[in-house]
PAMARFI-154372 format. One record per residue (C-alpha): residue number from 1; x, y, z. Coordinates in steps of 0.25 Angstrom, whole numbers, plus 5000, padded with zeros to 4 digits. Layout:
REM PAMARFI-154372
> NUM, X, Y, Z
...
END
This chain:
REM PAMARFI-154372
> 1, 5769, 5137, 5812
> 2, 5776, 5137, 5798
> 3, 5777, 5150, 5790
> 4, 5772, 5151, 5776
> 5, 5787, 5151, 5771
> 6, 5789, 5138, 5778
> 7, 5776, 5132, 5772
> 8, 5780, 5136, 5758
> 9, 5795, 5131, 5759
> 10, 5791, 5117, 5764
> 11, 5799, 5105, 5759
> 12, 5787, 5096, 5762
> 13, 5778, 5092, 5751
> 14, 5769, 5103, 5748
> 15, 5754, 5100, 5746
> 16, 5746, 5112, 5740
> 17, 5731, 5111, 5741
> 18, 5722, 5120, 5734
> 19, 5708, 5121, 5740
> 20, 5702, 5120, 5754
> 21, 5690, 5113, 5751
> 22, 5687, 5098, 5754
> 23, 5697, 5093, 5744
> 24, 5708, 5102, 5749
> 25, 5705, 5101, 5764
> 26, 5705, 5085, 5764
> 27, 5717, 5084, 5756
> 28, 5725, 5093, 5766
> 29, 5719, 5085, 5777
> 30, 5725, 5072, 5772
> 31, 5739, 5079, 5772
> 32, 5738, 5082, 5787
> 33, 5749, 5074, 5792
> 34, 5757, 5074, 5779
> 35, 5771, 5080, 5779
> 36, 5769, 5090, 5769
> 37, 5765, 5105, 5767
> 38, 5751, 5108, 5763
> 39, 5746, 5121, 5757
> 40, 5730, 5122, 5756
> 41, 5726, 5134, 5748
> 42, 5711, 5139, 5746
> 43, 5704, 5151, 5741
> 44, 5696, 5152, 5754
> 45, 5701, 5150, 5768
> 46, 5691, 5139, 5772
> 47, 5686, 5125, 5769
> 48, 5672, 5127, 5764
> 49, 5661, 5116, 5765
> 50, 5654, 5120, 5752
> 51, 5642, 5110, 5753
> 52, 5636, 5119, 5764
> 53, 5639, 5132, 5757
> 54, 5625, 5134, 5753
> 55, 5621, 5133, 5768
> 56, 5630, 5145, 5771
> 57, 5624, 5152, 5760
> 58, 5610, 5151, 5765
> 59, 5613, 5154, 5780
> 60, 5613, 5140, 5786
> 61, 5628, 5139, 5789
> 62, 5639, 5149, 5791
> 63, 5652, 5150, 5783
> 64, 5660, 5144, 5795
> 65, 5651, 5132, 5795
> 66, 5655, 5127, 5781
> 67, 5669, 5132, 5781
> 68, 5682, 5130, 5789
> 69, 5695, 5138, 5788
> 70, 5706, 5130, 5781
> 71, 5716, 5135, 5791
> 72, 5708, 5130, 5802
> 73, 5706, 5116, 5795
> 74, 5721, 5115, 5794
> 75, 5727, 5122, 5806
> 76, 5732, 5109, 5811
> 77, 5739, 5105, 5798
> 78, 5753, 5112, 5800
> 79, 5757, 5108, 5786
> 80, 5745, 5114, 5779
> 81, 5746, 5129, 5774
> 82, 5732, 5135, 5771
> 83, 5732, 5147, 5762
> 84, 5721, 5155, 5755
> 85, 5723, 5157, 5740
> 86, 5717, 5154, 5726
> 87, 5725, 5145, 5717
> 88, 5728, 5153, 5704
> 89, 5740, 5146, 5697
> 90, 5748, 5133, 5697
> 91, 5762, 5130, 5692
> 92, 5763, 5115, 5691
> 93, 5777, 5115, 5688
> 94, 5782, 5122, 5700
> 95, 5770, 5116, 5708
> 96, 5765, 5130, 5713
> 97, 5751, 5136, 5714
> 98, 5748, 5151, 5715
> 99, 5737, 5156, 5724
> 100, 5731, 5170, 5725
> 101, 5728, 5176, 5738
> 102, 5715, 5183, 5741
> 103, 5722, 5197, 5740
> 104, 5728, 5194, 5726
> 105, 5742, 5189, 5729
> 106, 5747, 5175, 5726
> 107, 5755, 5164, 5732
> 108, 5761, 5151, 5728
> 109, 5761, 5137, 5734
> 110, 5769, 5125, 5729
> 111, 5765, 5111, 5730
> 112, 5770, 5097, 5728
> 113, 5756, 5092, 5729
> 114, 5744, 5100, 5724
> 115, 5729, 5097, 5728
> 116, 5719, 5106, 5720
> 117, 5706, 5107, 5727
> 118, 5702, 5121, 5723
> 119, 5687, 5118, 5721
> 120, 5676, 5124, 5712
> 121, 5670, 5137, 5710
> 122, 5656, 5141, 5705
> 123, 5654, 5139, 5690
> 124, 5644, 5148, 5683
> 125, 5646, 5141, 5670
> 126, 5653, 5152, 5663
> 127, 5645, 5163, 5668
> 128, 5654, 5168, 5679
> 129, 5647, 5181, 5680
> 130, 5635, 5174, 5686
> 131, 5643, 5173, 5699
> 132, 5641, 5188, 5702
> 133, 5626, 5186, 5703
> 134, 5625, 5171, 5707
> 135, 5635, 5167, 5718
> 136, 5640, 5152, 5719
> 137, 5641, 5143, 5731
> 138, 5656, 5139, 5732
> 139, 5662, 5148, 5743
> 140, 5658, 5154, 5756
> 141, 5658, 5168, 5749
> 142, 5648, 5162, 5740
> 143, 5639, 5157, 5751
> 144, 5639, 5170, 5758
> 145, 5636, 5177, 5746
> 146, 5624, 5168, 5743
> 147, 5619, 5169, 5758
> 148, 5619, 5184, 5756
> 149, 5612, 5184, 5743
> 150, 5601, 5174, 5749
> 151, 5598, 5182, 5761
> 152, 5599, 5196, 5755
> 153, 5589, 5191, 5744
> 154, 5578, 5190, 5755
> 155, 5582, 5203, 5761
> 156, 5581, 5210, 5748
> 157, 5568, 5204, 5745
> 158, 5563, 5208, 5759
> 159, 5564, 5223, 5756
> 160, 5557, 5223, 5743
> 161, 5542, 5225, 5742
> 162, 5538, 5219, 5729
> 163, 5537, 5204, 5726
> 164, 5544, 5207, 5712
> 165, 5556, 5214, 5719
> 166, 5557, 5203, 5730
> 167, 5556, 5191, 5720
> 168, 5570, 5191, 5714
> 169, 5576, 5192, 5729
> 170, 5567, 5180, 5733
> 171, 5572, 5172, 5721
> 172, 5584, 5163, 5722
> 173, 5591, 5156, 5711
> 174, 5601, 5145, 5713
> 175, 5608, 5140, 5701
> 176, 5613, 5125, 5702
> 177, 5605, 5113, 5707
> 178, 5616, 5105, 5713
> 179, 5618, 5103, 5728
> 180, 5622, 5117, 5731
> 181, 5611, 5124, 5723
> 182, 5600, 5114, 5728
> 183, 5604, 5117, 5743
> 184, 5606, 5132, 5741
> 185, 5592, 5133, 5735
> 186, 5586, 5124, 5746
> 187, 5592, 5133, 5756
> 188, 5587, 5146, 5751
> 189, 5573, 5141, 5751
> 190, 5574, 5135, 5765
> 191, 5580, 5149, 5769
> 192, 5568, 5156, 5763
> 193, 5557, 5147, 5768
> 194, 5563, 5144, 5782
> 195, 5574, 5152, 5787
> 196, 5569, 5166, 5783
> 197, 5555, 5164, 5780
> 198, 5549, 5172, 5791
> 199, 5560, 5183, 5792
> 200, 5555, 5192, 5782
> 201, 5543, 5201, 5781
> 202, 5543, 5207, 5767
> 203, 5545, 5193, 5760
> 204, 5542, 5179, 5761
> 205, 5556, 5172, 5760
> 206, 5549, 5159, 5757
> 207, 5545, 5164, 5744
> 208, 5559, 5165, 5739
> 209, 5561, 5157, 5726
> 210, 5573, 5148, 5724
> 211, 5577, 5144, 5710
> 212, 5587, 5133, 5708
> 213, 5592, 5132, 5694
> 214, 5601, 5122, 5687
> 215, 5604, 5117, 5673
> 216, 5602, 5102, 5676
> 217, 5589, 5095, 5677
> 218, 5587, 5093, 5693
> 219, 5594, 5098, 5706
> 220, 5605, 5089, 5712
> 221, 5606, 5081, 5699
> 222, 5618, 5074, 5704
> 223, 5610, 5067, 5715
> 224, 5602, 5059, 5705
> 225, 5588, 5061, 5700
> 226, 5581, 5056, 5712
> 227, 5588, 5065, 5722
> 228, 5588, 5076, 5712
> 229, 5572, 5075, 5711
> 230, 5571, 5075, 5726
> 231, 5580, 5088, 5727
> 232, 5571, 5095, 5716
> 233, 5558, 5091, 5724
> 234, 5564, 5096, 5737
> 235, 5569, 5109, 5731
> 236, 5555, 5111, 5725
> 237, 5548, 5108, 5738
> 238, 5557, 5118, 5745
> 239, 5554, 5129, 5735
> 240, 5566, 5129, 5726
> 241, 5562, 5131, 5711
> 242, 5570, 5122, 5702
> 243, 5575, 5126, 5688
> 244, 5582, 5114, 5682
> 245, 5588, 5113, 5668
> 246, 5589, 5128, 5670
> 247, 5602, 5135, 5666
> 248, 5606, 5149, 5671
> 249, 5609, 5157, 5659
> 250, 5611, 5171, 5665
> 251, 5609, 5178, 5679
> 252, 5610, 5192, 5684
> 253, 5607, 5200, 5697
> 254, 5592, 5198, 5695
> 255, 5591, 5184, 5691
> 256, 5595, 5173, 5681
> 257, 5591, 5166, 5668
> 258, 5590, 5151, 5666
> 259, 5588, 5143, 5654
> 260, 5579, 5131, 5655
> 261, 5580, 5118, 5648
> 262, 5571, 5122, 5637
> 263, 5579, 5134, 5634
> 264, 5570, 5145, 5640
> 265, 5576, 5156, 5649
> 266, 5570, 5160, 5662
> 267, 5574, 5171, 5671
> 268, 5573, 5171, 5686
> 269, 5574, 5184, 5694
> 270, 5582, 5183, 5707
> 271, 5592, 5190, 5715
> 272, 5599, 5178, 5720
> 273, 5606, 5168, 5711
> 274, 5615, 5157, 5717
> 275, 5624, 5149, 5709
> 276, 5628, 5134, 5713
> 277, 5628, 5128, 5698
> 278, 5642, 5123, 5694
> 279, 5656, 5124, 5699
> 280, 5670, 5125, 5692
> 281, 5684, 5123, 5697
> 282, 5691, 5136, 5702
> 283, 5700, 5143, 5693
> 284, 5713, 5137, 5698
> 285, 5709, 5123, 5693
> 286, 5709, 5128, 5679
> 287, 5723, 5134, 5682
> 288, 5728, 5120, 5687
> 289, 5722, 5113, 5675
> 290, 5729, 5122, 5665
> 291, 5742, 5121, 5672
> 292, 5741, 5106, 5672
> 293, 5735, 5105, 5658
> 294, 5723, 5097, 5662
> 295, 5708, 5100, 5658
> 296, 5696, 5103, 5667
> 297, 5682, 5099, 5666
> 298, 5670, 5109, 5664
> 299, 5670, 5112, 5679
> 300, 5685, 5114, 5679
> 301, 5689, 5101, 5686
> 302, 5702, 5094, 5683
> 303, 5702, 5079, 5680
> 304, 5711, 5071, 5690
> 305, 5716, 5057, 5690
> 306, 5713, 5046, 5700
> 307, 5722, 5052, 5711
> 308, 5715, 5066, 5709
> 309, 5728, 5071, 5702
> 310, 5729, 5079, 5689
> 311, 5735, 5069, 5679
> 312, 5750, 5071, 5678
> 313, 5750, 5079, 5691
> 314, 5751, 5069, 5703
> 315, 5754, 5081, 5712
> 316, 5741, 5088, 5709
> 317, 5727, 5084, 5714
> 318, 5714, 5090, 5710
> 319, 5703, 5088, 5720
> 320, 5688, 5090, 5723
> 321, 5679, 5099, 5714
> 322, 5690, 5102, 5704
> 323, 5694, 5087, 5701
> 324, 5687, 5079, 5690
> 325, 5688, 5065, 5693
> 326, 5678, 5054, 5690
> 327, 5666, 5064, 5689
> 328, 5667, 5066, 5704
> 329, 5658, 5078, 5709
> 330, 5663, 5090, 5715
> 331, 5658, 5087, 5729
> 332, 5664, 5089, 5743
> 333, 5666, 5074, 5745
> 334, 5674, 5073, 5732
> 335, 5683, 5084, 5737
> 336, 5685, 5078, 5750
> 337, 5689, 5065, 5745
> 338, 5698, 5070, 5734
> 339, 5705, 5079, 5745
> 340, 5707, 5067, 5754
> 341, 5712, 5059, 5743
> 342, 5722, 5069, 5737
> 343, 5727, 5072, 5751
> 344, 5730, 5057, 5753
> 345, 5737, 5056, 5740
> 346, 5746, 5068, 5743
> 347, 5749, 5062, 5757
> 348, 5753, 5049, 5751
> 349, 5762, 5056, 5741
> 350, 5769, 5064, 5752
> 351, 5771, 5053, 5761
> 352, 5776, 5044, 5750
> 353, 5766, 5033, 5750
> 354, 5768, 5022, 5741
> 355, 5754, 5017, 5740
> 356, 5747, 5018, 5726
> 357, 5739, 5030, 5725
> 358, 5724, 5027, 5725
> 359, 5714, 5034, 5715
> 360, 5704, 5043, 5721
> 361, 5691, 5037, 5724
> 362, 5679, 5045, 5728
> 363, 5669, 5039, 5738
> 364, 5655, 5045, 5735
> 365, 5648, 5049, 5748
> 366, 5636, 5054, 5741
> 367, 5629, 5067, 5739
> 368, 5619, 5075, 5747
> 369, 5612, 5088, 5746
> 370, 5603, 5097, 5754
> 371, 5589, 5101, 5748
> 372, 5582, 5107, 5759
> 373, 5579, 5105, 5774
> 374, 5578, 5090, 5777
> 375, 5580, 5087, 5762
> 376, 5592, 5082, 5756
> 377, 5597, 5072, 5745
> 378, 5608, 5062, 5747
> 379, 5615, 5053, 5736
> 380, 5625, 5042, 5739
> 381, 5628, 5033, 5728
> 382, 5615, 5026, 5725
> 383, 5608, 5031, 5738
> 384, 5599, 5043, 5737
> 385, 5590, 5049, 5747
> 386, 5584, 5062, 5750
> 387, 5576, 5070, 5761
> 388, 5579, 5071, 5776
> 389, 5589, 5060, 5777
> 390, 5597, 5065, 5765
> 391, 5596, 5079, 5772
> 392, 5602, 5073, 5784
> 393, 5613, 5066, 5776
> 394, 5616, 5079, 5769
> 395, 5618, 5086, 5782
> 396, 5627, 5075, 5788
> 397, 5636, 5074, 5776
> 398, 5638, 5089, 5776
> 399, 5641, 5090, 5791
> 400, 5651, 5079, 5789
> 401, 5659, 5087, 5778
> 402, 5660, 5099, 5787
> 403, 5674, 5101, 5791
> 404, 5673, 5101, 5806
> 405, 5664, 5097, 5818
> 406, 5662, 5112, 5821
> 407, 5657, 5114, 5807
> 408, 5648, 5102, 5808
> 409, 5641, 5105, 5821
> 410, 5640, 5120, 5817
> 411, 5633, 5116, 5804
> 412, 5624, 5106, 5810
> 413, 5620, 5116, 5821
> 414, 5616, 5126, 5810
> 415, 5608, 5116, 5802
> 416, 5600, 5112, 5815
> 417, 5598, 5127, 5819
> 418, 5593, 5130, 5805
> 419, 5583, 5118, 5805
> 420, 5578, 5121, 5819
> 421, 5577, 5136, 5818
> 422, 5575, 5138, 5803
> 423, 5586, 5148, 5804
> 424, 5600, 5151, 5797
> 425, 5611, 5157, 5805
> 426, 5620, 5162, 5794
> 427, 5612, 5173, 5787
> 428, 5622, 5184, 5787
> 429, 5621, 5191, 5773
> 430, 5635, 5198, 5772
> 431, 5638, 5208, 5761
> 432, 5651, 5217, 5761
> 433, 5648, 5232, 5762
> 434, 5662, 5236, 5760
> 435, 5665, 5244, 5747
> 436, 5675, 5238, 5738
END
């Protein structure tokens, strides 16, 4: 086993990868047998499968079923150093990146090749104070916070005697009608009408109202008008109240205000507001853009060339959610393919390949979304379908993307158990009681 000092003082080519998501992980995997030193740094210690984060938040899956420790993933890669840290600064002249540790101190890692796949954070469109009331859905901490809020809402309603007092606790607001918002809203209704429907004496959980808000005209708008309309009907049948063309203008601990298309303002009283609308690149991406003198788009993404490099800096790749390239969406498959491509490019450069560099080409594998039990939507190029078959395809796709066979079998077992028993095993509602 090499020591930290040996890793830092290596004479081999140094590859620094920032971000342990799909893009970062697949880039590192392409460097498995390359004679170099790789440093992978992430804010977390795990690789997280974000598309199923909402199922962790609603008690279907555990944290361990949708995540895997990065150290476990790369324990058989002796040339890969895995570190926890948050990228905070970069010196492009000396080719060094500064990271902060969780306890506040900093460390530096140098690079010959830099792969930036730092990911996105939740965006509140300039209203960052909304985050105090309305948690997002980007991290495991977010999912566990959302889970606690959902289950505690029913508990708080149970101990109240009047309908007026129960109402805000049995009202849930989900902001954002993309895949995550649609799936989360559907899961809350399924939880209320199936899993816990018979478990309370003072309240009827099936009476819980779930409101879905978005400033666009329909849910799942990116799936096209046909599937969007199908999703809207399925959600309505499930009992989700749709409020499209409705922009959230303010919120607090007791509810939120929305502005409708005609300009009228309406207030909804609720104790549980969940935010899935909008993403923005993490702060380091702005630091990188400033250091390189390049611009960012509205979501903070950096434009890259056909090799996913920042123009003028062939030693730096920007991947996944934070790259702006030919209008590609910020989905898992784009991150995976861009990571695979960048890892192959770095490998060729280190090994001295004389082959011409091929431009990155994205292979569209389609999109799928879960609406409710036995209902889904799938879009693959010109092929569109919904219903039970789409639900099966959605499940197969997500199982395929999970990192190990153990995760796949465990997740499938949880799904089958939930279908057979109308139950959810992951319902622990944790809140720290330690005084700070």
